[in-house]
mmJSON file of the N, C-alpha and C atoms, coordinates in Angstrom:
{"data_MODEL":{"atom_site":{
"group_PDB":["ATOM","ATOM","ATOM","ATOM","ATOM","ATOM","ATOM","ATOM","ATOM","ATOM","ATOM","ATOM","ATOM","ATOM","ATOM","ATOM","ATOM","ATOM","ATOM","ATOM","ATOM","ATOM","ATOM","ATOM","ATOM","ATOM","ATOM","ATOM","ATOM","ATOM","ATOM","ATOM","ATOM","ATOM","ATOM","ATOM","ATOM","ATOM","ATOM","ATOM","ATOM","ATOM","ATOM","ATOM","ATOM","ATOM","ATOM","ATOM","ATOM","ATOM","ATOM","ATOM","ATOM","ATOM","ATOM","ATOM","ATOM","ATOM","ATOM","ATOM","ATOM","ATOM","ATOM","ATOM","ATOM","ATOM","ATOM","ATOM","ATOM","ATOM","ATOM","ATOM","ATOM","ATOM","ATOM","ATOM","ATOM","ATOM","ATOM","ATOM","ATOM","ATOM","ATOM","ATOM","ATOM","ATOM","ATOM","ATOM","ATOM","ATOM","ATOM","ATOM","ATOM","ATOM","ATOM","ATOM","ATOM","ATOM","ATOM","ATOM","ATOM","ATOM","ATOM","ATOM","ATOM","ATOM","ATOM","ATOM","ATOM","ATOM","ATOM","ATOM","ATOM","ATOM","ATOM","ATOM","ATOM","ATOM","ATOM","ATOM","ATOM","ATOM","ATOM","ATOM","ATOM","ATOM","ATOM","ATOM","ATOM","ATOM","ATOM","ATOM","ATOM","ATOM","ATOM","ATOM","ATOM","ATOM","ATOM","ATOM","ATOM","ATOM","ATOM","ATOM","ATOM","ATOM","ATOM","ATOM","ATOM","ATOM","ATOM","ATOM","ATOM","ATOM","ATOM","ATOM","ATOM","ATOM","ATOM","ATOM","ATOM","ATOM","ATOM","ATOM","ATOM","ATOM","ATOM","ATOM","ATOM","ATOM","ATOM","ATOM","ATOM","ATOM","ATOM","ATOM","ATOM","ATOM","ATOM","ATOM","ATOM","ATOM","ATOM","ATOM","ATOM","ATOM","ATOM","ATOM","ATOM","ATOM","ATOM","ATOM","ATOM","ATOM","ATOM","ATOM","ATOM","ATOM","ATOM","ATOM","ATOM","ATOM","ATOM","ATOM","ATOM","ATOM","ATOM","ATOM","ATOM","ATOM","ATOM","ATOM","ATOM","ATOM","ATOM","ATOM","ATOM","ATOM","ATOM","ATOM","ATOM","ATOM","ATOM","ATOM","ATOM","ATOM","ATOM","ATOM","ATOM","ATOM","ATOM","ATOM","ATOM","ATOM","ATOM","ATOM","ATOM","ATOM","ATOM","ATOM","ATOM","ATOM","ATOM"],
"id":[1,2,3,4,5,6,7,8,9,10,11,12,13,14,15,16,17,18,19,20,21,22,23,24,25,26,27,28,29,30,31,32,33,34,35,36,37,38,39,40,41,42,43,44,45,46,47,48,49,50,51,52,53,54,55,56,57,58,59,60,61,62,63,64,65,66,67,68,69,70,71,72,73,74,75,76,77,78,79,80,81,82,83,84,85,86,87,88,89,90,91,92,93,94,95,96,97,98,99,100,101,102,103,104,105,106,107,108,109,110,111,112,113,114,115,116,117,118,119,120,121,122,123,124,125,126,127,128,129,130,131,132,133,134,135,136,137,138,139,140,141,142,143,144,145,146,147,148,149,150,151,152,153,154,155,156,157,158,159,160,161,162,163,164,165,166,167,168,169,170,171,172,173,174,175,176,177,178,179,180,181,182,183,184,185,186,187,188,189,190,191,192,193,194,195,196,197,198,199,200,201,202,203,204,205,206,207,208,209,210,211,212,213,214,215,216,217,218,219,220,221,222,223,224,225,226,227,228,229,230,231,232,233,234,235,236,237,238,239,240,241,242,243],
"type_symbol":["N","C","C","N","C","C","N","C","C","N","C","C","N","C","C","N","C","C","N","C","C","N","C","C","N","C","C","N","C","C","N","C","C","N","C","C","N","C","C","N","C","C","N","C","C","N","C","C","N","C","C","N","C","C","N","C","C","N","C","C","N","C","C","N","C","C","N","C","C","N","C","C","N","C","C","N","C","C","N","C","C","N","C","C","N","C","C","N","C","C","N","C","C","N","C","C","N","C","C","N","C","C","N","C","C","N","C","C","N","C","C","N","C","C","N","C","C","N","C","C","N","C","C","N","C","C","N","C","C","N","C","C","N","C","C","N","C","C","N","C","C","N","C","C","N","C","C","N","C","C","N","C","C","N","C","C","N","C","C","N","C","C","N","C","C","N","C","C","N","C","C","N","C","C","N","C","C","N","C","C","N","C","C","N","C","C","N","C","C","N","C","C","N","C","C","N","C","C","N","C","C","N","C","C","N","C","C","N","C","C","N","C","C","N","C","C","N","C","C","N","C","C","N","C","C","N","C","C","N","C","C","N","C","C","N","C","C","N","C","C","N","C","C"],
"label_atom_id":["N","CA","C","N","CA","C","N","CA","C","N","CA","C","N","CA","C","N","CA","C","N","CA","C","N","CA","C","N","CA","C","N","CA","C","N","CA","C","N","CA","C","N","CA","C","N","CA","C","N","CA","C","N","CA","C","N","CA","C","N","CA","C","N","CA","C","N","CA","C","N","CA","C","N","CA","C","N","CA","C","N","CA","C","N","CA","C","N","CA","C","N","CA","C","N","CA","C","N","CA","C","N","CA","C","N","CA","C","N","CA","C","N","CA","C","N","CA","C","N","CA","C","N","CA","C","N","CA","C","N","CA","C","N","CA","C","N","CA","C","N","CA","C","N","CA","C","N","CA","C","N","CA","C","N","CA","C","N","CA","C","N","CA","C","N","CA","C","N","CA","C","N","CA","C","N","CA","C","N","CA","C","N","CA","C","N","CA","C","N","CA","C","N","CA","C","N","CA","C","N","CA","C","N","CA","C","N","CA","C","N","CA","C","N","CA","C","N","CA","C","N","CA","C","N","CA","C","N","CA","C","N","CA","C","N","CA","C","N","CA","C","N","CA","C","N","CA","C","N","CA","C","N","CA","C","N","CA","C","N","CA","C","N","CA","C","N","CA","C","N","CA","C","N","CA","C","N","CA","C","N","CA","C"],
"label_alt_id":[null,null,null,null,null,null,null,null,null,null,null,null,null,null,null,null,null,null,null,null,null,null,null,null,null,null,null,null,null,null,null,null,null,null,null,null,null,null,null,null,null,null,null,null,null,null,null,null,null,null,null,null,null,null,null,null,null,null,null,null,null,null,null,null,null,null,null,null,null,null,null,null,null,null,null,null,null,null,null,null,null,null,null,null,null,null,null,null,null,null,null,null,null,null,null,null,null,null,null,null,null,null,null,null,null,null,null,null,null,null,null,null,null,null,null,null,null,null,null,null,null,null,null,null,null,null,null,null,null,null,null,null,null,null,null,null,null,null,null,null,null,null,null,null,null,null,null,null,null,null,null,null,null,null,null,null,null,null,null,null,null,null,null,null,null,null,null,null,null,null,null,null,null,null,null,null,null,null,null,null,null,null,null,null,null,null,null,null,null,null,null,null,null,null,null,null,null,null,null,null,null,null,null,null,null,null,null,null,null,null,null,null,null,null,null,null,null,null,null,null,null,null,null,null,null,null,null,null,null,null,null,null,null,null,null,null,null,null,null,null,null,null,null],
"label_comp_id":["UNK","UNK","UNK","UNK","UNK","UNK","UNK","UNK","UNK","UNK","UNK","UNK","UNK","UNK","UNK","UNK","UNK","UNK","UNK","UNK","UNK","UNK","UNK","UNK","UNK","UNK","UNK","UNK","UNK","UNK","UNK","UNK","UNK","UNK","UNK","UNK","UNK","UNK","UNK","UNK","UNK","UNK","UNK","UNK","UNK","UNK","UNK","UNK","UNK","UNK","UNK","UNK","UNK","UNK","UNK","UNK","UNK","UNK","UNK","UNK","UNK","UNK","UNK","UNK","UNK","UNK","UNK","UNK","UNK","UNK","UNK","UNK","UNK","UNK","UNK","UNK","UNK","UNK","UNK","UNK","UNK","UNK","UNK","UNK","UNK","UNK","UNK","UNK","UNK","UNK","UNK","UNK","UNK","UNK","UNK","UNK","UNK","UNK","UNK","UNK","UNK","UNK","UNK","UNK","UNK","UNK","UNK","UNK","UNK","UNK","UNK","UNK","UNK","UNK","UNK","UNK","UNK","UNK","UNK","UNK","UNK","UNK","UNK","UNK","UNK","UNK","UNK","UNK","UNK","UNK","UNK","UNK","UNK","UNK","UNK","UNK","UNK","UNK","UNK","UNK","UNK","UNK","UNK","UNK","UNK","UNK","UNK","UNK","UNK","UNK","UNK","UNK","UNK","UNK","UNK","UNK","UNK","UNK","UNK","UNK","UNK","UNK","UNK","UNK","UNK","UNK","UNK","UNK","UNK","UNK","UNK","UNK","UNK","UNK","UNK","UNK","UNK","UNK","UNK","UNK","UNK","UNK","UNK","UNK","UNK","UNK","UNK","UNK","UNK","UNK","UNK","UNK","UNK","UNK","UNK","UNK","UNK","UNK","UNK","UNK","UNK","UNK","UNK","UNK","UNK","UNK","UNK","UNK","UNK","UNK","UNK","UNK","UNK","UNK","UNK","UNK","UNK","UNK","UNK","UNK","UNK","UNK","UNK","UNK","UNK","UNK","UNK","UNK","UNK","UNK","UNK","UNK","UNK","UNK","UNK","UNK","UNK","UNK","UNK","UNK","UNK","UNK","UNK"],
"label_asym_id":["A","A","A","A","A","A","A","A","A","A","A","A","A","A","A","A","A","A","A","A","A","A","A","A","A","A","A","A","A","A","A","A","A","A","A","A","A","A","A","A","A","A","A","A","A","A","A","A","A","A","A","A","A","A","A","A","A","A","A","A","A","A","A","A","A","A","A","A","A","A","A","A","A","A","A","A","A","A","A","A","A","A","A","A","A","A","A","A","A","A","A","A","A","A","A","A","A","A","A","A","A","A","A","A","A","A","A","A","A","A","A","A","A","A","A","A","A","A","A","A","A","A","A","A","A","A","A","A","A","A","A","A","A","A","A","A","A","A","A","A","A","A","A","A","A","A","A","A","A","A","A","A","A","A","A","A","A","A","A","A","A","A","A","A","A","A","A","A","A","A","A","A","A","A","A","A","A","A","A","A","A","A","A","A","A","A","A","A","A","A","A","A","A","A","A","A","A","A","A","A","A","A","A","A","A","A","A","A","A","A","A","A","A","A","A","A","A","A","A","A","A","A","A","A","A","A","A","A","A","A","A","A","A","A","A","A","A","A","A","A","A","A","A"],
"label_entity_id":["1","1","1","1","1","1","1","1","1","1","1","1","1","1","1","1","1","1","1","1","1","1","1","1","1","1","1","1","1","1","1","1","1","1","1","1","1","1","1","1","1","1","1","1","1","1","1","1","1","1","1","1","1","1","1","1","1","1","1","1","1","1","1","1","1","1","1","1","1","1","1","1","1","1","1","1","1","1","1","1","1","1","1","1","1","1","1","1","1","1","1","1","1","1","1","1","1","1","1","1","1","1","1","1","1","1","1","1","1","1","1","1","1","1","1","1","1","1","1","1","1","1","1","1","1","1","1","1","1","1","1","1","1","1","1","1","1","1","1","1","1","1","1","1","1","1","1","1","1","1","1","1","1","1","1","1","1","1","1","1","1","1","1","1","1","1","1","1","1","1","1","1","1","1","1","1","1","1","1","1","1","1","1","1","1","1","1","1","1","1","1","1","1","1","1","1","1","1","1","1","1","1","1","1","1","1","1","1","1","1","1","1","1","1","1","1","1","1","1","1","1","1","1","1","1","1","1","1","1","1","1","1","1","1","1","1","1","1","1","1","1","1","1"],
"label_seq_id":[1,1,1,2,2,2,3,3,3,4,4,4,5,5,5,6,6,6,7,7,7,8,8,8,9,9,9,10,10,10,11,11,11,12,12,12,13,13,13,14,14,14,15,15,15,16,16,16,17,17,17,18,18,18,19,19,19,20,20,20,21,21,21,22,22,22,23,23,23,24,24,24,25,25,25,26,26,26,27,27,27,28,28,28,29,29,29,30,30,30,31,31,31,32,32,32,33,33,33,34,34,34,35,35,35,36,36,36,37,37,37,38,38,38,39,39,39,40,40,40,41,41,41,42,42,42,43,43,43,44,44,44,45,45,45,46,46,46,47,47,47,48,48,48,49,49,49,50,50,50,51,51,51,52,52,52,53,53,53,54,54,54,55,55,55,56,56,56,57,57,57,58,58,58,59,59,59,60,60,60,61,61,61,62,62,62,63,63,63,64,64,64,65,65,65,66,66,66,67,67,67,68,68,68,69,69,69,70,70,70,71,71,71,72,72,72,73,73,73,74,74,74,75,75,75,76,76,76,77,77,77,78,78,78,79,79,79,80,80,80,81,81,81],
"pdbx_PDB_ins_code":[null,null,null,null,null,null,null,null,null,null,null,null,null,null,null,null,null,null,null,null,null,null,null,null,null,null,null,null,null,null,null,null,null,null,null,null,null,null,null,null,null,null,null,null,null,null,null,null,null,null,null,null,null,null,null,null,null,null,null,null,null,null,null,null,null,null,null,null,null,null,null,null,null,null,null,null,null,null,null,null,null,null,null,null,null,null,null,null,null,null,null,null,null,null,null,null,null,null,null,null,null,null,null,null,null,null,null,null,null,null,null,null,null,null,null,null,null,null,null,null,null,null,null,null,null,null,null,null,null,null,null,null,null,null,null,null,null,null,null,null,null,null,null,null,null,null,null,null,null,null,null,null,null,null,null,null,null,null,null,null,null,null,null,null,null,null,null,null,null,null,null,null,null,null,null,null,null,null,null,null,null,null,null,null,null,null,null,null,null,null,null,null,null,null,null,null,null,null,null,null,null,null,null,null,null,null,null,null,null,null,null,null,null,null,null,null,null,null,null,null,null,null,null,null,null,null,null,null,null,null,null,null,null,null,null,null,null,null,null,null,null,null,null],
"Cartn_x":[36.798,37.642,36.764,37.11,36.305,37.061,36.387,37.001,36.672,37.604,37.364,36.711,35.881,35.189,36.131,37.252,38.181,38.787,39.12,39.694,38.68,37.435,36.374,36.174,36.131,35.966,37.14,38.344,39.536,39.487,39.075,38.992,37.956,36.796,35.739,36.207,36.861,37.371,38.405,39.259,40.276,39.627,38.623,37.925,37.232,36.561,35.892,36.887,38.029,39.062,39.575,39.816,40.282,39.24,37.98,36.923,36.702,36.846,36.629,37.77,38.966,40.1,40.187,39.454,39.462,38.515,39.01,38.162,37.604,37.918,37.286,37.019,37.343,37.139,35.729,34.762,33.394,33.035,33.923,33.632,33.842,33.609,33.789,35.26,35.838,37.249,37.437,38.572,38.906,40.019,39.777,40.792,41.691,42.981,43.927,44.524,44.63,45.203,46.723,47.317,48.777,49.263,50.348,50.917,52.217,52.284,53.506,54.251,55.55,56.372,57.419,57.892,58.933,59.605,60.786,61.535,60.971,60.9,60.41,61.356,60.794,61.598,62.066,61.33,61.634,62.332,62.43,63.01,64.358,65.42,66.728,67.595,67.254,68.064,67.511,68.319,67.831,66.591,65.621,64.377,64.475,63.557,63.536,62.195,61.112,59.803,58.914,57.961,56.993,56.075,55.788,54.875,55.417,56.708,57.281,57.338,57.592,57.62,56.223,55.21,53.846,53.477,53.826,53.537,54.235,55.493,56.251,55.659,55.323,54.782,53.427,52.591,51.27,51.363,52.436,52.578,53.214,53.753,54.37,53.278,53.324,52.301,52.565,51.504,51.6,51.855,52.39,52.714,51.541,50.565,49.377,49.71,50.709,51.051,49.973,49.683,48.66,49.238,50.509,51.138,52.653,53.329,54.786,55.322,56.519,57.138,58.654,59.286,60.739,61.33,62.09,62.683,64.178,64.971,66.43,66.859,66.322,66.634,66.299,65.406,64.948,63.434,62.873,61.421,60.97,60.085,59.513,58.018,57.55,56.138,55.43,54.122,53.365,51.975,51.406,50.054,49.581,48.287,47.763,48.173,48.533,48.949,47.742],
"Cartn_y":[25.412,25.512,25.261,24.289,23.901,24.212,24.944,25.272,24.197,23.923,22.997,23.779,23.138,23.849,24.563,23.966,24.61,25.867,25.821,26.993,28.121,27.801,28.811,29.467,28.662,29.2,30.097,29.692,30.509,31.836,31.797,33.023,33.979,33.45,34.288,34.895,34.103,34.605,35.706,35.543,36.557,37.864,37.777,38.976,39.668,38.896,39.48,40.13,39.499,40.071,41.393,41.44,42.682,43.785,43.448,44.451,44.95,44.073,44.496,45.344,45.196,45.98,47.352,47.56,48.848,49.797,50.976,51.91,53.017,53.129,53.998,55.442,55.895,57.274,57.6,56.749,57.019,56.44,55.672,55.043,55.988,55.499,56.297,56.3,57.463,57.582,57.506,57.053,56.966,57.951,58.837,59.818,59.23,59.384,58.899,60.093,59.96,61.03,61.004,62.17,62.239,61.943,61.232,60.856,61.634,62.339,63.053,62.221,62.214,61.479,62.401,62.03,62.802,61.975,62.374,61.673,62.011,61.018,61.233,62.162,63.115,64.07,63.497,62.518,62.001,60.648,60.003,58.659,58.766,59.035,59.292,58.04,56.974,55.758,54.823,53.868,52.957,52.183,52.072,51.379,49.894,49.144,47.703,47.252,47.95,47.502,48.669,48.367,49.367,49.778,48.847,49.123,50.221,50.161,51.197,52.544,52.522,53.778,54.405,53.583,54.101,54.748,54.092,54.632,55.979,56.068,57.315,58.417,58.09,59.101,59.628,58.74,59.168,60.052,59.888,60.669,62.04,62.293,63.594,64.646,65.667,66.714,67.73,68.17,69.219,68.711,67.511,67.017,66.319,65.841,65.157,63.923,63.165,61.924,60.888,60.055,59.025,57.614,57.471,56.149,56.321,55.211,55.232,53.863,53.83,52.564,52.694,51.553,51.487,51.287,52.258,52.182,52.473,51.498,51.587,52.052,51.394,51.645,53.051,53.739,55.064,55.091,55.718,55.854,56.916,56.523,57.444,57.562,58.785,59.035,59.433,59.17,59.563,60.057,60.872,61.403,61.861,62.122,62.674,64.137,64.567,65.968,66.874],
"Cartn_z":[133.605,134.777,136.007,136.785,137.938,139.224,140.147,141.427,142.446,143.26,144.358,145.494,146.323,147.409,148.374,148.712,149.648,149.051,147.779,147.115,147.043,146.804,146.741,148.099,149.132,150.483,150.834,150.511,150.792,150.04,148.777,147.976,148.553,148.952,149.534,150.848,151.678,152.959,152.746,151.763,151.466,151.032,150.18,149.723,150.895,151.748,152.912,153.86,154.045,154.903,154.348,153.065,152.443,152.536,152.319,152.401,153.82,154.802,156.183,156.718,156.172,156.663,156.003,154.91,154.219,154.927,155.341,156.081,155.206,153.978,153.005,153.376,154.556,154.93,155.392,155.138,155.526,156.879,157.457,158.739,159.895,161.065,162.275,162.647,162.801,163.163,164.667,165.073,166.486,166.771,167.7,168.062,169.148,168.957,169.948,170.683,171.984,172.79,172.666,172.685,172.695,174.098,174.199,175.485,175.693,176.815,177.185,178.224,178.125,179.088,179.694,180.845,181.509,182.588,182.963,183.994,185.365,186.216,187.573,188.325,189.067,189.827,191.159,191.705,193.033,193.033,191.905,191.838,191.139,191.878,191.271,191.15,191.873,191.814,190.727,190.248,189.194,189.639,188.75,189.087,188.743,189.333,189.112,188.535,188.882,188.42,188.008,187.121,186.684,187.83,188.729,189.844,190.748,191.076,191.939,191.227,189.929,189.171,189.082,188.872,188.828,190.148,191.244,192.575,192.777,192.369,192.51,191.638,190.394,189.476,189.951,190.446,190.923,192.156,192.941,194.167,193.934,192.746,192.456,192.3,193.117,193.115,192.013,191.381,190.366,188.958,188.795,187.459,186.791,187.568,187.065,186.231,186.649,185.958,186.226,185.234,185.377,185.364,185.005,184.957,184.993,185.171,185.157,184.806,184.246,183.907,183.99,184.162,184.285,182.897,182.423,181.089,181.21,180.874,180.948,182.337,183.355,184.774,185.247,184.551,184.979,184.987,185.993,186.055,185.08,184.194,183.218,183.527,183.692,183.996,182.71,182.667,181.47,181.839,180.943,181.085,179.711,179.605,178.354,178.257,177.059,176.853,176.798],
"occupancy":[1.0,1.0,1.0,1.0,1.0,1.0,1.0,1.0,1.0,1.0,1.0,1.0,1.0,1.0,1.0,1.0,1.0,1.0,1.0,1.0,1.0,1.0,1.0,1.0,1.0,1.0,1.0,1.0,1.0,1.0,1.0,1.0,1.0,1.0,1.0,1.0,1.0,1.0,1.0,1.0,1.0,1.0,1.0,1.0,1.0,1.0,1.0,1.0,1.0,1.0,1.0,1.0,1.0,1.0,1.0,1.0,1.0,1.0,1.0,1.0,1.0,1.0,1.0,1.0,1.0,1.0,1.0,1.0,1.0,1.0,1.0,1.0,1.0,1.0,1.0,1.0,1.0,1.0,1.0,1.0,1.0,1.0,1.0,1.0,1.0,1.0,1.0,1.0,1.0,1.0,1.0,1.0,1.0,1.0,1.0,1.0,1.0,1.0,1.0,1.0,1.0,1.0,1.0,1.0,1.0,1.0,1.0,1.0,1.0,1.0,1.0,1.0,1.0,1.0,1.0,1.0,1.0,1.0,1.0,1.0,1.0,1.0,1.0,1.0,1.0,1.0,1.0,1.0,1.0,1.0,1.0,1.0,1.0,1.0,1.0,1.0,1.0,1.0,1.0,1.0,1.0,1.0,1.0,1.0,1.0,1.0,1.0,1.0,1.0,1.0,1.0,1.0,1.0,1.0,1.0,1.0,1.0,1.0,1.0,1.0,1.0,1.0,1.0,1.0,1.0,1.0,1.0,1.0,1.0,1.0,1.0,1.0,1.0,1.0,1.0,1.0,1.0,1.0,1.0,1.0,1.0,1.0,1.0,1.0,1.0,1.0,1.0,1.0,1.0,1.0,1.0,1.0,1.0,1.0,1.0,1.0,1.0,1.0,1.0,1.0,1.0,1.0,1.0,1.0,1.0,1.0,1.0,1.0,1.0,1.0,1.0,1.0,1.0,1.0,1.0,1.0,1.0,1.0,1.0,1.0,1.0,1.0,1.0,1.0,1.0,1.0,1.0,1.0,1.0,1.0,1.0,1.0,1.0,1.0,1.0,1.0,1.0,1.0,1.0,1.0,1.0,1.0,1.0],
"B_iso_or_equiv":[0.0,0.0,0.0,0.0,0.0,0.0,0.0,0.0,0.0,0.0,0.0,0.0,0.0,0.0,0.0,0.0,0.0,0.0,0.0,0.0,0.0,0.0,0.0,0.0,0.0,0.0,0.0,0.0,0.0,0.0,0.0,0.0,0.0,0.0,0.0,0.0,0.0,0.0,0.0,0.0,0.0,0.0,0.0,0.0,0.0,0.0,0.0,0.0,0.0,0.0,0.0,0.0,0.0,0.0,0.0,0.0,0.0,0.0,0.0,0.0,0.0,0.0,0.0,0.0,0.0,0.0,0.0,0.0,0.0,0.0,0.0,0.0,0.0,0.0,0.0,0.0,0.0,0.0,0.0,0.0,0.0,0.0,0.0,0.0,0.0,0.0,0.0,0.0,0.0,0.0,0.0,0.0,0.0,0.0,0.0,0.0,0.0,0.0,0.0,0.0,0.0,0.0,0.0,0.0,0.0,0.0,0.0,0.0,0.0,0.0,0.0,0.0,0.0,0.0,0.0,0.0,0.0,0.0,0.0,0.0,0.0,0.0,0.0,0.0,0.0,0.0,0.0,0.0,0.0,0.0,0.0,0.0,0.0,0.0,0.0,0.0,0.0,0.0,0.0,0.0,0.0,0.0,0.0,0.0,0.0,0.0,0.0,0.0,0.0,0.0,0.0,0.0,0.0,0.0,0.0,0.0,0.0,0.0,0.0,0.0,0.0,0.0,0.0,0.0,0.0,0.0,0.0,0.0,0.0,0.0,0.0,0.0,0.0,0.0,0.0,0.0,0.0,0.0,0.0,0.0,0.0,0.0,0.0,0.0,0.0,0.0,0.0,0.0,0.0,0.0,0.0,0.0,0.0,0.0,0.0,0.0,0.0,0.0,0.0,0.0,0.0,0.0,0.0,0.0,0.0,0.0,0.0,0.0,0.0,0.0,0.0,0.0,0.0,0.0,0.0,0.0,0.0,0.0,0.0,0.0,0.0,0.0,0.0,0.0,0.0,0.0,0.0,0.0,0.0,0.0,0.0,0.0,0.0,0.0,0.0,0.0,0.0,0.0,0.0,0.0,0.0,0.0,0.0],
"pdbx_formal_charge":[null,null,null,null,null,null,null,null,null,null,null,null,null,null,null,null,null,null,null,null,null,null,null,null,null,null,null,null,null,null,null,null,null,null,null,null,null,null,null,null,null,null,null,null,null,null,null,null,null,null,null,null,null,null,null,null,null,null,null,null,null,null,null,null,null,null,null,null,null,null,null,null,null,null,null,null,null,null,null,null,null,null,null,null,null,null,null,null,null,null,null,null,null,null,null,null,null,null,null,null,null,null,null,null,null,null,null,null,null,null,null,null,null,null,null,null,null,null,null,null,null,null,null,null,null,null,null,null,null,null,null,null,null,null,null,null,null,null,null,null,null,null,null,null,null,null,null,null,null,null,null,null,null,null,null,null,null,null,null,null,null,null,null,null,null,null,null,null,null,null,null,null,null,null,null,null,null,null,null,null,null,null,null,null,null,null,null,null,null,null,null,null,null,null,null,null,null,null,null,null,null,null,null,null,null,null,null,null,null,null,null,null,null,null,null,null,null,null,null,null,null,null,null,null,null,null,null,null,null,null,null,null,null,null,null,null,null,null,null,null,null,null,null],
"auth_seq_id":[1,1,1,2,2,2,3,3,3,4,4,4,5,5,5,6,6,6,7,7,7,8,8,8,9,9,9,10,10,10,11,11,11,12,12,12,13,13,13,14,14,14,15,15,15,16,16,16,17,17,17,18,18,18,19,19,19,20,20,20,21,21,21,22,22,22,23,23,23,24,24,24,25,25,25,26,26,26,27,27,27,28,28,28,29,29,29,30,30,30,31,31,31,32,32,32,33,33,33,34,34,34,35,35,35,36,36,36,37,37,37,38,38,38,39,39,39,40,40,40,41,41,41,42,42,42,43,43,43,44,44,44,45,45,45,46,46,46,47,47,47,48,48,48,49,49,49,50,50,50,51,51,51,52,52,52,53,53,53,54,54,54,55,55,55,56,56,56,57,57,57,58,58,58,59,59,59,60,60,60,61,61,61,62,62,62,63,63,63,64,64,64,65,65,65,66,66,66,67,67,67,68,68,68,69,69,69,70,70,70,71,71,71,72,72,72,73,73,73,74,74,74,75,75,75,76,76,76,77,77,77,78,78,78,79,79,79,80,80,80,81,81,81],
"auth_comp_id":["UNK","UNK","UNK","UNK","UNK","UNK","UNK","UNK","UNK","UNK","UNK","UNK","UNK","UNK","UNK","UNK","UNK","UNK","UNK","UNK","UNK","UNK","UNK","UNK","UNK","UNK","UNK","UNK","UNK","UNK","UNK","UNK","UNK","UNK","UNK","UNK","UNK","UNK","UNK","UNK","UNK","UNK","UNK","UNK","UNK","UNK","UNK","UNK","UNK","UNK","UNK","UNK","UNK","UNK","UNK","UNK","UNK","UNK","UNK","UNK","UNK","UNK","UNK","UNK","UNK","UNK","UNK","UNK","UNK","UNK","UNK","UNK","UNK","UNK","UNK","UNK","UNK","UNK","UNK","UNK","UNK","UNK","UNK","UNK","UNK","UNK","UNK","UNK","UNK","UNK","UNK","UNK","UNK","UNK","UNK","UNK","UNK","UNK","UNK","UNK","UNK","UNK","UNK","UNK","UNK","UNK","UNK","UNK","UNK","UNK","UNK","UNK","UNK","UNK","UNK","UNK","UNK","UNK","UNK","UNK","UNK","UNK","UNK","UNK","UNK","UNK","UNK","UNK","UNK","UNK","UNK","UNK","UNK","UNK","UNK","UNK","UNK","UNK","UNK","UNK","UNK","UNK","UNK","UNK","UNK","UNK","UNK","UNK","UNK","UNK","UNK","UNK","UNK","UNK","UNK","UNK","UNK","UNK","UNK","UNK","UNK","UNK","UNK","UNK","UNK","UNK","UNK","UNK","UNK","UNK","UNK","UNK","UNK","UNK","UNK","UNK","UNK","UNK","UNK","UNK","UNK","UNK","UNK","UNK","UNK","UNK","UNK","UNK","UNK","UNK","UNK","UNK","UNK","UNK","UNK","UNK","UNK","UNK","UNK","UNK","UNK","UNK","UNK","UNK","UNK","UNK","UNK","UNK","UNK","UNK","UNK","UNK","UNK","UNK","UNK","UNK","UNK","UNK","UNK","UNK","UNK","UNK","UNK","UNK","UNK","UNK","UNK","UNK","UNK","UNK","UNK","UNK","UNK","UNK","UNK","UNK","UNK","UNK","UNK","UNK","UNK","UNK","UNK"],
"auth_asym_id":["A","A","A","A","A","A","A","A","A","A","A","A","A","A","A","A","A","A","A","A","A","A","A","A","A","A","A","A","A","A","A","A","A","A","A","A","A","A","A","A","A","A","A","A","A","A","A","A","A","A","A","A","A","A","A","A","A","A","A","A","A","A","A","A","A","A","A","A","A","A","A","A","A","A","A","A","A","A","A","A","A","A","A","A","A","A","A","A","A","A","A","A","A","A","A","A","A","A","A","A","A","A","A","A","A","A","A","A","A","A","A","A","A","A","A","A","A","A","A","A","A","A","A","A","A","A","A","A","A","A","A","A","A","A","A","A","A","A","A","A","A","A","A","A","A","A","A","A","A","A","A","A","A","A","A","A","A","A","A","A","A","A","A","A","A","A","A","A","A","A","A","A","A","A","A","A","A","A","A","A","A","A","A","A","A","A","A","A","A","A","A","A","A","A","A","A","A","A","A","A","A","A","A","A","A","A","A","A","A","A","A","A","A","A","A","A","A","A","A","A","A","A","A","A","A","A","A","A","A","A","A","A","A","A","A","A","A","A","A","A","A","A","A"],
"auth_atom_id":["N","CA","C","N","CA","C","N","CA","C","N","CA","C","N","CA","C","N","CA","C","N","CA","C","N","CA","C","N","CA","C","N","CA","C","N","CA","C","N","CA","C","N","CA","C","N","CA","C","N","CA","C","N","CA","C","N","CA","C","N","CA","C","N","CA","C","N","CA","C","N","CA","C","N","CA","C","N","CA","C","N","CA","C","N","CA","C","N","CA","C","N","CA","C","N","CA","C","N","CA","C","N","CA","C","N","CA","C","N","CA","C","N","CA","C","N","CA","C","N","CA","C","N","CA","C","N","CA","C","N","CA","C","N","CA","C","N","CA","C","N","CA","C","N","CA","C","N","CA","C","N","CA","C","N","CA","C","N","CA","C","N","CA","C","N","CA","C","N","CA","C","N","CA","C","N","CA","C","N","CA","C","N","CA","C","N","CA","C","N","CA","C","N","CA","C","N","CA","C","N","CA","C","N","CA","C","N","CA","C","N","CA","C","N","CA","C","N","CA","C","N","CA","C","N","CA","C","N","CA","C","N","CA","C","N","CA","C","N","CA","C","N","CA","C","N","CA","C","N","CA","C","N","CA","C","N","CA","C","N","CA","C","N","CA","C","N","CA","C","N","CA","C","N","CA","C","N","CA","C","N","CA","C"],
"pdbx_PDB_model_num":[1,1,1,1,1,1,1,1,1,1,1,1,1,1,1,1,1,1,1,1,1,1,1,1,1,1,1,1,1,1,1,1,1,1,1,1,1,1,1,1,1,1,1,1,1,1,1,1,1,1,1,1,1,1,1,1,1,1,1,1,1,1,1,1,1,1,1,1,1,1,1,1,1,1,1,1,1,1,1,1,1,1,1,1,1,1,1,1,1,1,1,1,1,1,1,1,1,1,1,1,1,1,1,1,1,1,1,1,1,1,1,1,1,1,1,1,1,1,1,1,1,1,1,1,1,1,1,1,1,1,1,1,1,1,1,1,1,1,1,1,1,1,1,1,1,1,1,1,1,1,1,1,1,1,1,1,1,1,1,1,1,1,1,1,1,1,1,1,1,1,1,1,1,1,1,1,1,1,1,1,1,1,1,1,1,1,1,1,1,1,1,1,1,1,1,1,1,1,1,1,1,1,1,1,1,1,1,1,1,1,1,1,1,1,1,1,1,1,1,1,1,1,1,1,1,1,1,1,1,1,1,1,1,1,1,1,1,1,1,1,1,1,1]
}}}
């Protein structure tokens, strides 16, 4: 049985891809922060852009929001929990 060079290269690449995607538990883990979201207290009218929502969320005192986005015409603020 004789392999063609292209088939051999493809097989080797597939094996390397499978081995590189396997994390086996011994690698370095990455911790992801939980994200909390909430409705903006000061933006009661329908929103149009993420930029205006971010500005509103950052200006709300006491909530410590770090970002905001327009979701279904409502400003939604977010921060790490």
